[in-house]
C-alpha positions as a printed NumPy array, in Angstrom:
array([[ -97.949,  -33.948,  143.749],
       [ -94.666,  -32.022,  143.411],
       [ -91.715,  -33.038,  145.454],
       [ -88.55 ,  -30.919,  145.529],
       [ -85.343,  -32.877,  145.731],
       [ -82.08 ,  -31.127,  146.297],
       [ -79.28 ,  -31.987,  143.909],
       [ -76.895,  -33.967,  146.095],
       [ -74.092,  -36.373,  145.333],
       [ -75.159,  -39.064,  147.909],
       [ -78.179,  -41.268,  148.927],
       [ -80.966,  -39.265,  150.532],
       [ -84.492,  -39.799,  151.906],
       [ -87.105,  -38.138,  149.817],
       [ -90.545,  -38.88 ,  151.32 ],
       [ -92.819,  -41.548,  152.926],
       [ -95.999,  -42.952,  151.46 ],
       [ -98.827,  -43.979,  153.83 ],
       [-102.179,  -45.565,  153.166],
       [-105.192,  -45.161,  155.43 ],
       [-105.603,  -48.889,  155.25 ],
       [-102.232,  -49.466,  156.842],
       [-102.755,  -50.59 ,  160.502],
       [ -99.105,  -51.108,  161.036],
       [ -99.417,  -54.87 ,  161.035],
       [ -97.477,  -55.343,  157.778],
       [-100.511,  -56.318,  155.728],
       [ -99.985,  -53.446,  153.277],
       [ -97.278,  -53.556,  150.597],
       [ -96.084,  -50.369,  148.805],
       [ -94.875,  -50.424,  145.199],
       [ -93.213,  -47.715,  142.998],
       [ -93.129,  -47.372,  139.166],
       [ -92.07 ,  -44.714,  136.645],
       [ -88.814,  -42.914,  135.687],
       [ -85.888,  -44.246,  137.686],
       [ -88.043,  -46.563,  139.847],
       [ -85.979,  -49.454,  141.176],
       [ -82.699,  -47.885,  140.034],
       [ -82.481,  -44.309,  141.112],
       [ -85.478,  -44.388,  143.435],
       [ -86.403,  -47.289,  145.789],
       [ -89.331,  -47.722,  148.14 ],
       [ -89.553,  -49.679,  151.408],
       [ -92.531,  -52.081,  150.873],
       [ -93.454,  -52.044,  154.573],
       [ -92.911,  -48.457,  155.598],
       [ -93.402,  -46.715,  152.229],
       [ -90.152,  -44.69 ,  152.587],
       [ -88.718,  -43.513,  149.208],
       [ -84.998,  -42.91 ,  148.899],
       [ -82.734,  -41.638,  146.083],
       [ -79.956,  -44.15 ,  145.863],
       [ -77.812,  -42.256,  143.321],
       [ -76.668,  -38.703,  142.88 ],
       [ -79.223,  -36.461,  141.233],
       [ -77.733,  -34.079,  138.67 ],
       [ -79.99 ,  -31.294,  137.498],
       [ -77.713,  -30.625,  134.54 ],
       [ -78.5  ,  -34.191,  133.307],
       [ -82.239,  -34.418,  134.232],
       [ -84.283,  -31.733,  135.851],
       [ -87.288,  -33.873,  137.042],
       [ -88.733,  -37.43 ,  137.294],
       [ -92.377,  -38.661,  137.069],
       [ -93.207,  -41.586,  139.441],
       [ -96.337,  -43.617,  140.371],
       [ -96.974,  -45.205,  143.855],
       [ -99.68 ,  -47.658,  145.004],
       [-100.643,  -49.595,  148.177],
       [-101.559,  -53.332,  147.784],
       [-102.942,  -55.958,  150.069],
       [-100.013,  -58.145,  150.793],
       [-102.098,  -61.285,  150.934],
       [-104.446,  -60.742,  147.979],
       [-102.38 ,  -58.27 ,  145.919],
       [-105.45 ,  -56.177,  145.504],
       [-105.082,  -52.427,  145.261],
       [-106.142,  -50.737,  148.407],
       [-106.052,  -47.26 ,  146.791],
       [-105.68 ,  -45.913,  143.22 ],
       [-102.236,  -45.121,  141.897],
       [-100.812,  -41.797,  142.947],
       [ -98.578,  -39.736,  140.573],
       [ -95.933,  -37.442,  141.883],
       [ -93.097,  -35.439,  140.285],
       [ -89.657,  -35.168,  141.716],
       [ -87.978,  -31.907,  140.608],
       [ -84.255,  -31.663,  141.086],
       [ -83.343,  -28.386,  142.681],
       [ -80.065,  -26.775,  141.425],
       [ -77.041,  -26.214,  143.553],
       [ -73.798,  -24.502,  142.467],
       [ -71.939,  -27.605,  141.363],
       [ -70.58 ,  -26.429,  137.953],
       [ -67.672,  -24.065,  137.514],
       [ -67.59 ,  -21.602,  134.589],
       [ -65.785,  -22.819,  131.453],
       [ -64.253,  -21.163,  128.349],
       [ -65.252,  -23.518,  125.534],
       [ -63.011,  -21.866,  122.88 ],
       [ -59.814,  -21.273,  124.835],
       [ -56.932,  -20.833,  124.768],
       [ -57.024,  -17.739,  122.535],
       [ -54.626,  -15.896,  120.221],
       [ -54.971,  -12.167,  119.588],
       [ -53.035,   -9.236,  118.14 ],
       [ -52.978,   -5.513,  118.702],
       [ -50.832,   -2.815,  117.025],
       [ -47.875,   -1.623,  118.985],
       [ -47.925,    1.927,  120.323],
       [ -51.719,    1.691,  120.792],
       [ -53.477,    4.006,  123.191],
       [ -55.082,    2.873,  126.461],
       [ -58.464,    1.2  ,  126.049],
       [ -57.967,   -0.3  ,  122.594],
       [ -60.069,   -3.485,  122.37 ],
       [ -58.037,   -6.65 ,  121.886],
       [ -60.469,   -9.565,  122.283],
       [ -63.719,  -10.578,  124.019],
       [ -63.802,  -13.87 ,  125.894],
       [ -67.022,  -15.583,  127.093],
       [ -67.383,  -18.3  ,  129.726],
       [ -70.408,  -20.588,  130.184],
       [ -71.887,  -22.097,  133.399],
       [ -74.043,  -25.27 ,  133.348],
       [ -75.926,  -24.273,  136.501],
       [ -79.449,  -22.871,  136.439],
       [ -79.24 ,  -19.188,  135.528],
       [ -82.78 ,  -18.621,  136.874],
       [ -82.05 ,  -19.828,  140.37 ],
       [ -79.735,  -17.92 ,  142.606],
       [ -76.272,  -16.778,  141.528],
       [ -74.98 ,  -20.171,  140.488],
       [ -74.577,  -19.08 ,  136.866],
       [ -73.821,  -15.384,  137.37 ],
       [ -70.23 ,  -14.902,  136.105],
       [ -67.724,  -12.166,  136.79 ],
       [ -64.409,  -11.807,  134.835],
       [ -61.075,  -10.79 ,  136.272],
       [ -57.447,  -10.755,  135.106],
       [ -55.023,  -13.058,  136.86 ],
       [ -51.96 ,  -12.409,  134.651],
       [ -51.095,   -9.665,  132.167],
       [ -51.215,   -6.549,  134.284],
       [ -50.362,   -3.718,  133.967],
       [ -50.44 ,   -4.109,  130.186],
       [ -54.017,   -5.327,  129.743],
       [ -57.368,   -5.225,  131.58 ],
       [ -60.701,   -7.046,  131.271],
       [ -64.244,   -5.806,  131.636],
       [ -65.768,   -7.849,  134.54 ],
       [ -69.19 ,   -8.101,  132.93 ],
       [ -68.476,   -8.417,  129.174],
       [ -65.087,  -10.15 ,  129.182],
       [ -63.615,   -7.582,  126.724],
       [ -59.834,   -7.371,  127.046],
       [ -58.325,   -3.938,  126.437],
       [ -54.902,   -2.313,  126.475],
       [ -54.105,   -0.842,  129.876],
       [ -50.704,    0.674,  129.065],
       [ -50.045,    3.168,  126.283],
       [ -47.232,    2.992,  123.673],
       [ -46.213,   -0.606,  124.162],
       [ -43.226,   -1.089,  121.834],
       [ -42.998,   -4.269,  119.789],
       [ -39.267,   -3.821,  119.386],
       [ -38.955,   -3.878,  123.201],
       [ -41.413,   -6.745,  123.822],
       [ -43.533,   -8.505,  121.236],
       [ -45.466,  -11.299,  123.037],
       [ -47.686,  -11.188,  126.146],
       [ -49.573,  -13.926,  128.038],
       [ -52.827,  -12.908,  129.692],
       [ -54.842,  -15.199,  132.037],
       [ -58.54 ,  -14.371,  132.521],
       [ -60.689,  -15.893,  135.31 ],
       [ -64.464,  -16.373,  135.203],
       [ -66.141,  -16.864,  138.656],
       [ -69.807,  -17.637,  139.374],
       [ -71.875,  -16.624,  142.374],
       [ -71.212,  -13.073,  141.124],
       [ -67.648,  -13.396,  142.273],
       [ -68.539,  -13.98 ,  145.88 ],
       [ -66.552,  -16.133,  148.224],
       [ -67.361,  -19.759,  147.67 ],
       [ -68.136,  -19.326,  143.996],
       [ -66.649,  -21.671,  141.442],
       [ -64.209,  -20.377,  138.805],
       [ -62.492,  -21.28 ,  135.557],
       [ -59.714,  -19.575,  133.615],
       [ -58.302,  -19.323,  130.101],
       [ -55.09 ,  -18.058,  128.486],
       [ -54.826,  -15.398,  125.756],
       [ -51.521,  -15.075,  123.858],
       [ -51.341,  -11.499,  122.62 ],
       [ -48.811,  -10.342,  120.016],
       [ -48.023,   -6.729,  119.232],
       [ -48.111,   -6.149,  115.469],
       [ -45.559,   -3.875,  113.825],
       [ -46.013,   -0.302,  112.69 ],
       [ -43.362,    1.968,  111.208],
       [ -42.135,    3.666,  114.335],
       [ -38.398,    3.175,  113.775],
       [ -36.251,    4.954,  111.161],
       [ -33.458,    3.112,  109.297],
       [ -30.025,    3.316,  110.863],
       [ -26.598,    2.65 ,  109.358],
       [ -24.46 ,    0.715,  111.835],
       [ -21.534,    2.987,  110.936],
       [ -21.24 ,    6.498,  109.653],
       [ -18.165,    5.835,  107.502],
       [ -17.385,    2.931,  105.182],
       [ -14.555,    2.081,  102.781],
       [ -14.606,    0.037,   99.574],
       [ -11.873,   -1.062,   97.141],
       [ -12.822,   -1.261,   93.444],
       [ -10.321,   -2.152,   90.67 ],
       [ -10.331,    0.143,   87.672],
       [ -11.114,   -2.872,   85.465],
       [ -14.574,   -3.226,   87.023],
       [ -17.277,   -3.542,   84.366],
       [ -19.83 ,   -0.796,   83.865],
       [ -23.28 ,   -1.835,   85.051],
       [ -21.961,   -4.557,   87.353],
       [ -22.194,   -4.482,   91.196],
       [ -18.999,   -3.421,   92.954],
       [ -20.169,   -3.389,   96.592],
       [ -23.095,   -3.181,   98.996],
       [ -24.165,   -1.301,  102.103],
       [ -27.039,   -1.869,  104.529],
       [ -29.033,    0.22 ,  106.977],
       [ -30.85 ,   -1.62 ,  109.77 ],
       [ -34.538,   -1.113,  110.543],
       [ -36.103,   -2.721,  113.618],
       [ -39.526,   -2.751,  111.994],
       [ -40.936,   -5.614,  109.956],
       [ -42.393,   -6.124,  106.475],
       [ -43.08 ,   -3.088,  104.381],
       [ -42.409,   -0.907,  107.422],
       [ -38.732,   -1.859,  107.08 ],
       [ -38.474,   -1.26 ,  103.299],
       [ -35.648,    1.124,  102.458],
       [ -34.8  ,    3.073,   99.327],
       [ -31.136,    3.978,   98.92 ],
       [ -29.791,    6.922,   96.923],
       [ -26.485,    8.689,   96.333],
       [ -27.072,   12.331,   97.211],
       [ -23.779,   13.95 ,   96.131],
       [ -22.926,   14.638,   92.475],
       [ -19.389,   13.203,   92.658],
       [ -20.738,    9.818,   93.609],
       [ -23.952,    9.922,   91.55 ],
       [ -22.057,   10.669,   88.318],
       [ -19.928,    7.518,   88.572],
       [ -22.016,    5.098,   90.626],
       [ -25.628,    4.017,   91.094],
       [ -27.347,    2.228,   93.968],
       [ -30.402,   -0.025,   94.07 ],
       [ -32.191,   -1.991,   96.791],
       [ -32.17 ,   -5.776,   97.061],
       [ -35.769,   -6.599,   98.027],
       [ -34.817,   -9.788,   99.845],
       [ -31.867,   -8.598,  101.919],
       [ -32.766,   -4.87 ,  101.985],
       [ -29.149,   -4.097,  101.078],
       [ -28.037,   -1.222,   98.893],
       [ -26.263,   -2.646,   95.817],
       [ -23.665,   -0.232,   94.429],
       [ -22.966,   -0.481,   90.673],
       [ -20.594,    1.282,   88.297],
       [ -22.073,    3.78 ,   85.811],
       [ -18.895,    4.861,   83.98 ],
       [ -15.447,    3.288,   83.492],
       [ -12.912,    3.918,   86.238],
       [  -9.462,    5.254,   85.466],
       [  -6.872,    4.958,   88.196],
       [  -4.535,    7.369,   86.433],
       [  -7.182,   10.116,   86.354],
       [  -8.924,    9.704,   89.716],
       [  -7.951,    7.393,   92.531],
       [ -10.737,    7.95 ,   95.088],
       [ -14.435,    8.774,   95.178],
       [ -16.628,    9.84 ,   98.1  ],
       [ -20.277,    8.739,   98.127],
       [ -22.906,   10.171,  100.477],
       [ -25.567,    7.479,  100.723],
       [ -29.058,    8.029,  102.125],
       [ -31.496,    5.325,  103.255],
       [ -35.192,    6.319,  103.496],
       [ -38.262,    4.331,  104.575],
       [ -40.695,    3.966,  101.696],
       [ -43.838,    3.569,  103.895],
       [ -43.993,    6.321,  106.505],
       [ -46.814,    6.527,  109.094],
       [ -47.693,   10.211,  109.523],
       [ -48.856,    9.565,  113.111],
       [ -45.234,    9.194,  114.12 ],
       [ -43.754,   12.118,  112.242],
       [ -42.999,   13.666,  115.602],
       [ -40.291,   11.014,  116.02 ],
       [ -38.236,   12.733,  113.294],
       [ -37.33 ,   11.975,  109.667],
       [ -37.367,    8.302,  108.822],
       [ -33.987,    8.289,  107.049],
       [ -30.279,    8.091,  107.749],
       [ -27.051,    8.865,  105.894],
       [ -23.58 ,    7.341,  105.701],
       [ -20.344,    8.15 ,  103.857],
       [ -18.65 ,    5.582,  101.605],
       [ -15.1  ,    6.19 ,  100.403],
       [ -14.202,    4.166,   97.296],
       [ -10.545,    3.553,   96.483],
       [  -9.789,    2.778,   92.814],
       [  -7.249,   -0.003,   92.321],
       [  -4.611,    0.159,   89.601],
       [  -4.864,   -2.61 ,   86.951],
       [  -2.646,   -3.274,   83.948],
       [  -4.841,   -2.105,   81.036],
       [  -4.761,   -2.594,   77.303],
       [  -3.508,    0.301,   75.126],
       [  -5.993,    3.058,   74.344],
       [  -6.287,    4.523,   70.827],
       [  -6.479,    8.265,   70.407],
       [  -9.674,    7.926,   68.382],
       [ -12.575,    5.504,   68.418],
       [ -12.633,    5.299,   64.599],
       [ -10.06 ,    6.37 ,   62.01 ],
       [ -10.901,    7.518,   58.454],
       [  -8.037,    7.695,   55.915],
       [  -7.777,    8.157,   52.156],
       [  -5.366,    7.359,   49.33 ],
       [  -5.48 ,    7.952,   45.568],
       [  -6.128,    4.974,   43.355],
       [  -3.258,    3.631,   41.275],
       [  -0.773,    4.858,   43.882],
       [   2.196,    2.485,   44.023],
       [   2.51 ,   -0.099,   46.758],
       [   4.079,    1.351,   49.902],
       [   2.183,    4.65 ,   49.7  ],
       [   1.397,    6.022,   53.167],
       [  -2.329,    6.097,   53.903],
       [  -2.338,    7.453,   57.464],
       [  -1.349,    6.555,   61.009],
       [  -3.021,    5.384,   64.204],
       [  -1.836,    6.188,   67.704],
       [  -2.312,    4.225,   70.924],
       [  -0.744,    4.58 ,   74.357],
       [  -0.5  ,    2.615,   77.563],
       [  -2.945,    4.268,   79.999],
       [  -1.069,    2.918,   83.01 ],
       [   1.502,    4.936,   84.889],
       [   4.322,    2.774,   83.486],
       [   3.526,    3.968,   79.938],
       [   4.848,    0.781,   78.331],
       [   5.725,    0.848,   74.597],
       [   3.001,   -0.245,   72.177],
       [   3.16 ,   -2.303,   68.998],
       [   0.598,   -2.384,   66.172],
       [  -0.635,   -5.064,   63.786],
       [  -3.581,   -5.79 ,   61.521],
       [  -6.259,   -8.368,   62.158],
       [  -5.082,  -11.346,   60.106],
       [  -8.632,  -12.642,   59.695],
       [  -9.668,   -9.715,   57.52 ],
       [  -9.26 ,   -9.282,   53.774],
       [  -7.56 ,   -5.928,   54.313],
       [  -4.281,   -7.743,   54.892],
       [  -4.019,   -8.116,   51.079],
       [  -4.013,   -4.382,   50.462],
       [  -2.452,   -2.804,   53.557],
       [   0.316,   -3.251,   56.086],
       [   1.184,   -1.347,   59.272],
       [   4.453,   -0.403,   60.897],
       [   4.366,   -2.143,   64.272],
       [   6.311,    0.658,   65.95 ],
       [   4.904,    3.851,   64.416],
       [   1.37 ,    2.776,   63.497],
       [   1.762,    4.086,   59.924],
       [  -0.582,    2.317,   57.474],
       [   0.659,    1.759,   53.899],
       [  -0.662,    0.079,   50.779],
       [   0.778,   -3.2  ,   49.551],
       [  -0.365,   -2.76 ,   45.929],
       [  -2.087,   -0.176,   43.693],
       [  -5.782,    0.157,   44.469],
       [  -8.597,    0.566,   41.964],
       [ -11.428,    2.827,   43.12 ],
       [ -13.757,    1.453,   40.459],
       [ -13.171,   -2.053,   41.835],
       [ -13.486,   -1.191,   45.562],
       [ -13.938,    2.438,   46.671],
       [ -13.806,    1.714,   50.446],
       [ -11.753,   -0.641,   52.573],
       [ -12.455,   -1.535,   56.205],
       [  -9.597,   -2.869,   58.323],
       [  -9.062,   -3.449,   62.035],
       [  -5.88 ,   -2.282,   63.714],
       [  -4.857,   -4.007,   66.927],
       [  -2.466,   -2.747,   69.589],
       [  -0.809,   -4.446,   72.549],
       [   1.839,   -3.666,   75.09 ],
       [   5.264,   -4.939,   74.128],
       [   5.694,   -6.339,   77.638],
       [   2.211,   -7.886,   77.836],
       [   0.934,   -9.042,   74.415],
       [  -2.146,  -10.644,   75.958],
       [  -3.781,   -7.244,   76.547],
       [  -5.228,   -6.233,   73.189],
       [  -7.286,   -3.305,   71.991],
       [  -8.949,   -2.839,   68.603],
       [  -9.926,    0.125,   66.477],
       [ -11.754,    0.197,   63.106],
       [ -10.062,    2.014,   60.241],
       [ -11.892,    3.029,   57.063],
       [  -9.819,    3.807,   53.976],
       [ -11.391,    5.735,   51.098],
       [  -9.84 ,    5.238,   47.665],
       [  -9.8  ,    8.628,   45.935],
       [ -10.543,    8.838,   42.236],
       [  -8.164,    9.714,   39.409],
       [  -9.256,   10.058,   35.784],
       [  -8.167,    6.667,   34.498],
       [ -11.26 ,    5.475,   32.609],
       [ -12.353,    6.88 ,   29.223],
       [ -16.063,    7.5  ,   28.677],
       [ -18.137,    5.314,   26.379],
       [ -21.574,    5.16 ,   24.851],
       [ -24.058,    3.695,   27.273],
       [ -25.803,    1.268,   24.927],
       [ -24.669,   -1.591,   22.722],
       [ -28.041,   -2.057,   21.075],
       [ -28.579,   -1.204,   17.429],
       [ -30.548,    1.905,   16.491],
       [ -33.646,    1.509,   14.357],
       [ -33.831,    4.066,   11.49 ],
       [ -37.138,    4.062,    9.678],
       [ -37.11 ,    4.479,    5.91 ],
       [ -39.895,    7.018,    6.374],
       [ -37.823,    9.269,    8.722],
       [ -37.74 ,   12.997,    7.854],
       [ -34.618,   15.162,    7.624],
       [ -33.895,   16.848,   10.975],
       [ -35.752,   14.162,   12.897],
       [ -34.076,   12.877,   16.089],
       [ -33.145,    9.267,   15.51 ],
       [ -31.514,    8.443,   18.855],
       [ -30.437,   10.097,   22.099],
       [ -26.912,    8.996,   22.891],
       [ -25.829,    8.837,   26.538],
       [ -22.264,    8.496,   27.781],
       [ -21.081,    6.812,   30.965],
       [ -17.794,    6.968,   32.845],
       [ -16.602,    4.676,   35.635],
       [ -14.704,    7.541,   37.25 ],
       [ -16.025,    9.828,   39.975],
       [ -18.266,   12.777,   39.138],
       [ -15.424,   15.258,   39.34 ],
       [ -13.484,   13.386,   36.648],
       [ -16.038,   11.931,   34.332],
       [ -19.609,   13.152,   34.442],
       [ -19.393,   16.089,   31.967],
       [ -18.916,   14.986,   28.36 ],
       [ -18.28 ,   16.322,   24.848],
       [ -19.345,   14.487,   21.694],
       [ -18.135,   14.608,   18.056],
       [ -17.871,   12.537,   14.934],
       [ -14.328,   11.275,   14.327],
       [ -12.321,   13.693,   12.196],
       [ -10.052,   11.071,   10.667],
       [ -12.976,    9.17 ,    9.075],
       [ -15.151,   10.252,    6.107],
       [ -18.167,   12.304,    7.126],
       [ -21.413,   10.326,    7.179],
       [ -23.738,   12.425,    5.022],
       [ -26.902,   10.973,    6.495],
       [ -26.523,   11.764,   10.247],
       [ -25.459,   14.634,   12.503],
       [ -24.885,   15.09 ,   16.279],
       [ -26.527,   17.84 ,   18.341],
       [ -26.004,   18.572,   22.083],
       [ -28.899,   17.979,   24.441],
       [ -29.404,   21.643,   25.225],
       [ -30.561,   22.731,   28.61 ],
       [ -29.254,   19.598,   30.301],
       [ -25.926,   18.256,   31.461],
       [ -23.59 ,   17.481,   28.605],
       [ -23.874,   13.747,   29.113],
       [ -25.919,   13.031,   26.01 ],
       [ -26.431,   14.19 ,   22.369],
       [ -29.1  ,   13.775,   19.729],
       [ -28.453,   11.762,   16.541],
       [ -30.48 ,   13.471,   13.786],
       [ -31.267,   12.445,   10.218],
       [ -29.535,   14.864,    7.88 ],
       [ -30.966,   13.638,    4.525],
       [ -33.327,   10.94 ,    3.351],
       [ -31.222,   10.389,    0.276],
       [ -29.711,    6.99 ,    0.372],
       [ -32.128,    5.58 ,    2.938],
       [ -33.804,    3.363,    0.335],
       [ -32.972,   -0.241,    0.92 ],
       [ -33.711,   -2.282,   -2.234],
       [ -33.854,   -6.005,   -2.218],
       [ -33.674,   -8.384,   -5.134],
       [ -34.561,  -12.   ,   -4.631],
       [ -33.636,  -14.56 ,   -7.265],
       [ -36.085,  -17.137,   -8.464],
       [ -34.495,  -19.74 ,   -6.262],
       [ -35.442,  -17.701,   -3.142],
       [ -31.878,  -16.625,   -2.173],
       [ -31.23 ,  -12.907,   -1.706],
       [ -28.78 ,  -11.591,   -4.256],
       [ -28.209,   -7.94 ,   -3.482],
       [ -29.113,   -5.238,   -0.98 ],
       [ -28.38 ,   -1.58 ,   -1.79 ],
       [ -28.098,    1.417,    0.508],
       [ -27.922,    4.701,   -1.367],
       [ -26.279,    7.885,   -0.135],
       [ -25.889,   11.233,   -1.912],
       [ -22.383,   10.371,   -3.005],
       [ -22.158,    6.642,   -3.201],
       [ -23.972,    3.37 ,   -3.171],
       [ -23.084,    0.86 ,   -0.425],
       [ -24.211,   -2.598,   -1.254],
       [ -23.493,   -6.015,    0.05 ],
       [ -24.798,   -9.499,   -0.128],
       [ -27.219,  -10.017,    2.747],
       [ -27.76 ,  -13.261,    4.53 ],
       [ -30.752,  -15.419,    3.818],
       [ -33.972,  -13.844,    5.077],
       [ -32.405,  -10.394,    5.771],
       [ -34.906,   -7.597,    5.137],
       [ -32.941,   -4.535,    6.314],
       [ -29.639,   -2.704,    5.848],
       [ -27.088,   -1.857,    8.58 ],
       [ -24.805,    1.138,    8.809],
       [ -22.312,    2.166,   11.509],
       [ -21.822,    5.597,   13.057],
       [ -18.629,    6.077,   15.145],
       [ -18.88 ,    8.737,   17.927],
       [ -16.016,   10.189,   19.969],
       [ -16.712,   11.103,   23.638],
       [ -14.443,   13.288,   25.869],
       [ -14.803,   13.524,   29.679],
       [ -14.193,   16.609,   31.796],
       [ -11.346,   15.22 ,   33.889],
       [  -7.729,   16.28 ,   34.273],
       [  -6.233,   15.139,   32.023],
       [  -9.213,   14.631,   29.729],
       [  -9.732,   11.147,   28.32 ],
       [ -11.685,   10.164,   25.221],
       [ -13.15 ,    7.033,   23.792],
       [ -14.733,    6.072,   20.471],
       [ -17.895,    4.026,   20.358],
       [ -19.823,    2.865,   17.326],
       [ -23.566,    2.979,   16.914],
       [ -25.082,    0.324,   14.691],
       [ -27.88 ,    1.883,   12.604],
       [ -30.451,   -0.453,   11.147],
       [ -32.474,    0.987,    8.25 ],
       [ -35.781,   -0.728,    7.645],
       [ -39.507,   -0.228,    7.17 ],
       [ -40.968,    0.467,   10.618],
       [ -44.035,   -0.223,   12.615],
       [ -44.675,    1.253,   16.102],
       [ -45.612,   -0.571,   19.261],
       [ -46.435,    2.379,   21.47 ],
       [ -43.31 ,    4.556,   21.652],
       [ -41.019,    1.75 ,   20.423],
       [ -39.987,    1.515,   16.771],
       [ -39.656,   -1.948,   15.335],
       [ -38.794,   -3.251,   11.88 ],
       [ -41.797,   -4.814,   10.248],
       [ -41.513,   -8.074,    8.411],
       [ -41.555,   -7.445,    4.664],
       [ -42.373,  -10.139,    2.229],
       [ -39.723,  -10.793,   -0.317],
       [ -40.811,  -11.167,   -3.859],
       [ -41.956,  -14.682,   -4.308],
       [ -39.806,  -16.682,   -6.625],
       [ -42.681,  -18.945,   -7.517],
       [ -43.764,  -18.083,  -11.115],
       [ -41.287,  -15.166,  -11.449],
       [ -40.799,  -14.748,  -15.155],
       [ -37.887,  -13.262,  -17.02 ],
       [ -40.063,  -10.276,  -17.947],
       [ -40.806,   -9.569,  -14.32 ],
       [ -37.122,   -9.615,  -13.461],
       [ -36.354,   -7.147,  -16.278],
       [ -39.114,   -4.843,  -15.03 ],
       [ -37.552,   -4.799,  -11.597],
       [ -34.159,   -3.852,  -12.978],
       [ -35.723,   -1.008,  -14.967],
       [ -37.311,    0.309,  -11.761],
       [ -33.913,    0.419,  -10.184],
       [ -32.439,    2.451,  -13.019],
       [ -35.37 ,    4.894,  -12.915],
       [ -35.017,    5.326,   -9.153],
       [ -31.346,    6.095,   -9.441],
       [ -32.032,    8.706,  -12.05 ],
       [ -34.589,   10.411,   -9.815],
       [ -32.07 ,   10.661,   -7.028],
       [ -29.831,   12.724,   -9.363],
       [ -26.793,   10.607,   -8.914],
       [ -25.756,    8.246,  -11.699],
       [ -24.745,    4.853,  -10.583],
       [ -20.984,    5.22 ,  -10.862],
       [ -19.912,    2.288,   -8.787],
       [ -18.796,    1.823,   -5.288],
       [ -16.925,    4.49 ,   -3.323],
       [ -13.226,    4.282,   -4.008],
       [ -11.351,    2.275,   -1.481],
       [ -14.566,    0.753,   -0.112],
       [ -15.491,   -2.864,    0.062],
       [ -18.887,   -4.319,    0.69 ],
       [ -19.531,   -6.336,    3.81 ],
       [ -18.36 ,   -9.856,    3.35 ],
       [ -15.592,   -8.642,    0.931],
       [ -17.512,   -9.786,   -2.146],
       [ -19.04 ,   -7.803,   -4.984],
       [ -21.954,   -8.946,   -7.084],
       [ -21.105,  -10.258,  -10.457],
       [ -20.281,   -7.541,  -12.978],
       [ -19.279,   -4.937,  -10.323],
       [ -16.046,   -4.007,   -8.652],
       [ -14.798,   -1.42 ,   -6.242],
       [ -12.89 ,    0.747,   -8.72 ],
       [ -13.57 ,    4.176,  -10.191],
       [ -16.735,    4.975,  -11.971],
       [ -16.871,    3.534,  -15.52 ]])
């Protein structure tokens, strides 16, 4: 059995049970069991009336299952079987709509058109949506008109007014109501709040607060450093307010630059070139500020830029003297006496007062040893003769200051070139001895002689060579120019092989006794040192340079005559074994002497003695010989 119970908030009679066995004399007792029996539902044992003692709430429990039975009061026997019945709670409109997620926060771009969706809100109703209109909700706007509207069925909030300007008003509060019973009178309602913010778009150009500005900058301001700033205002936010500044006139752009500070959006003005109060006292800058992110939808509002004029006044500052040149190059001849003028530097006071200037050298430099400067005229002079071969260039620093203000200093580098004069004679380039092989042929080049000169090319790099005229002619060697090349070298050639034989006699005790060098006219001989296996001769050579005046020098080549062996292109004296003294008999010694006599005869020159006036090396003759005339 189904029993419909209306959802009410107070005690109510539901139904009455009656048994056919009940005569009305109180002999029948009614009992109730099941869901809520004894608590929510009670039964009168005598009459069988069932009441709901507590409020029934369909939203908590929609139905109850109960069992009823009639008993004999005296015997407690069942008079009838148990009867089951269901109590269904019928809904009434006792729940108002609710917004479970409110309040809400939403955004919409400024300047939006009408009908742009902002947000959708949804309310819920706990009543039975299948019964009546208890859960049928309708939305309406209580606050926020005329800017916004809401769809009554879907709860979608839209813009209701076009071109809302964030810069005029940024925040809006909208209250939305949800009412059940399809919005009819008597329906329950709930509301929620939506805080709507207009987001920024670039709909405002930058604007300078003033059209004309003034700025004072001292002429001592450093290049590359900021000297001032300017700012255009933009009512937009974020990147929509970013501004790029530029100087649009050539007068200002040549001397100054401008950049944008990302944090403050200010234009930072910096100096590009040094200022000079005496040359130009004022500058006019036309500065433009332009938005970097422009929305083409709002191009009809005009160009998103603005201009202003900045007049810069240059301040006069006491400046250090200025040299007429950034670097001076001077020259002076070497060996010039101390006090010789080298050159002059010039500096002036750039200020309008034109104060007198004094000059001096940097005392920390080595140039103070060689130069001095007149503090009034700036003339640089030497303090001592200079030697180009010792130091061809000198670098000094000249300093200048105002006489009235010595603390303001300026510096300039000065380079002094020492010019060459022909003051160094040429000389042979090598000190090494020349190897002459005993097997050399007449006309063969023995050595290429090279000359060097410490002087400059113009004074010393073209040479002439000759054998000295005041000395006896060496019959064995000649000089020949290195043809086809610069005259800086000559060939030494073998003129005759006569006299190249170098004979050695070793006594039985192992000590060398005599070494002979034969020439066509004479025999040079001397006592060699122990172990010597070669003969030495000397060839003096005179060298002239090409300078004005020409200088000459005499150098001596040491010629070593010996048996040779070659190591590649290099000639070397080979070690020759002396005659062993061990077992050397008297007969063997006589045979050697006879060989010497025969050899001299073959050369066609009798052994007449030493050349007159000559003396063997060491100043000692072998026994039985002297330096006189031939016998």
